[in-house]
C-alpha positions in Angstrom: 74.2 -52.1 83.8 72.8 -49.8 85.9 69.5 -50.8 88.0 67.5 -47.3 88.7 65.4 -48.6 91.4 63.9 -44.9 91.9 64.0 -41.7 89.8 62.5 -38.3 90.2 62.1 -34.4 88.8 61.3 -31.9 91.2 60.4 -28.9 89.1 60.8 -25.4 90.3 57.7 -24.3 92.7 55.0 -22.2 91.3 56.5 -18.9 93.2 59.9 -19.5 92.0 58.4 -19.8 88.2 56.0 -16.8 88.5 58.7 -14.5 89.8 60.8 -15.1 86.9 57.7 -14.7 84.5 57.1 -11.3 86.2 60.9 -9.8 86.0 61.1 -10.8 82.0 57.4 -9.1 81.7 58.9 -6.2 82.5 62.1 -6.3 80.8 60.5 -6.7 77.8 57.6 -4.5 78.6 60.0 -1.5 79.3 62.2 -2.2 76.1 59.1 -2.1 74.3 57.7 1.0 76.1 61.5 2.4 75.4 61.2 1.9 71.5 57.2 2.7 70.9 57.7 5.8 73.3 61.0 7.4 72.2 60.5 10.7 69.5 64.2 10.1 68.9 65.9 6.7 69.7 69.7 7.8 71.4 72.2 5.1 71.0 72.3 5.0 75.2 68.7 4.0 74.4 69.5 1.4 72.4 72.6 0.8 74.5 70.4 0.5 77.3 68.1 -1.5 75.7 70.7 -4.5 74.6 72.0 -4.2 78.2 68.3 -5.2 79.3 68.3 -8.2 76.7 71.4 -9.4 77.7 70.4 -9.6 81.6 67.3 -11.4 80.0 69.6 -13.8 78.3 71.1 -14.4 81.9 68.1 -14.6 83.5 66.2 -17.5 80.6 69.7 -18.8 81.1 69.7 -19.2 85.0 66.2 -20.5 85.5 66.9 -23.3 82.7 70.0 -24.5 84.7 67.1 -24.4 88.1 64.2 -25.5 86.5 64.5 -28.6 88.9 66.5 -31.3 90.4 66.4 -34.7 89.4 67.3 -37.4 92.5 68.0 -41.3 90.9 69.0 -43.9 93.3 70.7 -46.4 91.4 72.9 -49.5 92.0 74.0 -48.4 95.8 74.3 -44.7 95.0 72.1 -41.5 95.1 72.3 -39.0 93.0 71.4 -35.3 92.9 71.5 -33.4 89.9 70.3 -29.3 90.4 71.5 -27.6 87.0 74.7 -28.4 85.1 77.1 -27.7 87.8 75.5 -29.0 90.7 75.8 -32.8 91.2 76.3 -34.0 94.5 75.9 -38.3 95.1 76.5 -40.3 98.2 77.0 -44.3 98.4 73.7 -45.7 100.5 75.9 -47.5 103.0 77.9 -43.9 104.4 74.7 -42.5 104.9 73.6 -42.6 108.5 70.5 -40.9 108.9 67.5 -39.8 106.2 64.8 -38.1 107.3 61.3 -36.2 105.7 62.3 -32.2 106.7 61.2 -28.5 105.4 62.8 -26.2 104.0 60.6 -23.4 105.1 62.6 -21.0 107.1 65.7 -22.7 107.2 67.3 -21.8 104.2 66.1 -18.8 103.5 64.9 -19.0 99.6 65.4 -21.8 97.1 68.3 -22.7 95.1 71.9 -23.9 96.2 71.6 -22.7 99.8 73.6 -23.1 102.7 72.0 -23.3 106.3 72.8 -21.7 109.7 73.7 -25.3 110.8 76.1 -25.9 108.4 74.2 -28.2 105.6 74.0 -27.7 102.3 70.5 -27.7 100.2 69.6 -27.9 96.8 65.8 -26.6 97.2 63.3 -26.3 94.7 60.5 -24.9 97.0 59.2 -23.9 100.1 57.6 -27.9 99.9 58.9 -31.2 101.4 62.0 -31.9 101.7 64.7 -34.8 102.6 67.8 -34.9 104.8 70.5 -37.0 105.1 73.5 -37.4 106.8 77.0 -38.8 105.9 79.8 -40.3 107.5 82.0 -37.7 106.6 81.0 -34.3 105.8 77.8 -32.2 106.4 74.3 -32.4 106.1 72.5 -32.3 103.5 69.0 -31.7 102.2 67.5 -32.0 99.0 63.2 -31.1 97.6 61.5 -34.2 97.1 57.9 -35.0 96.3 58.2 -38.6 97.9 60.6 -37.9 100.5 59.6 -41.0 102.4 59.6 -43.6 99.9 63.5 -42.3 99.3 64.2 -42.4 103.0 62.9 -46.2 102.6 64.9 -46.4 99.8 68.0 -45.1 101.5 67.8 -47.4 105.0 67.2 -50.3 102.6 70.3 -49.8 101.1 72.2 -49.0 104.4 73.8 -52.3 106.0 72.0 -53.0 109.0 72.9 -51.2 112.9 74.0 -53.4 115.1 
């Protein structure tokens, strides 16, 4: 049976949500305007509207997929799930350090990002995050609402340094 010590859902930030809503509304209003204000609908108009709605459907899927990050510490592992395709896990004993950090300016955006310092990040906003350094591999940064608590639990799960 799994022993879940910590679990949190870190939703996408307000900036991401508002940008997505703005782009979606623009697509909807432009396509409605084509139908309402065209005297005669041409095949090209219908194809253009259909294409816009396909793009909107794709954007809806992307937003749904990256709507938040699931962080879990259970048994002896740290699990991170960011959408359907981005899953990462670390053995707690393989993490050499953990610290609270900020992502603003370091990753130039939100989502799955590569840093200039060769780190990888799963970020949902420009707020607080956790940086973990595994024994093998690159630094990893992920958004968290409680980075101090996450680092405390990771430190508790690691063997003591001599």
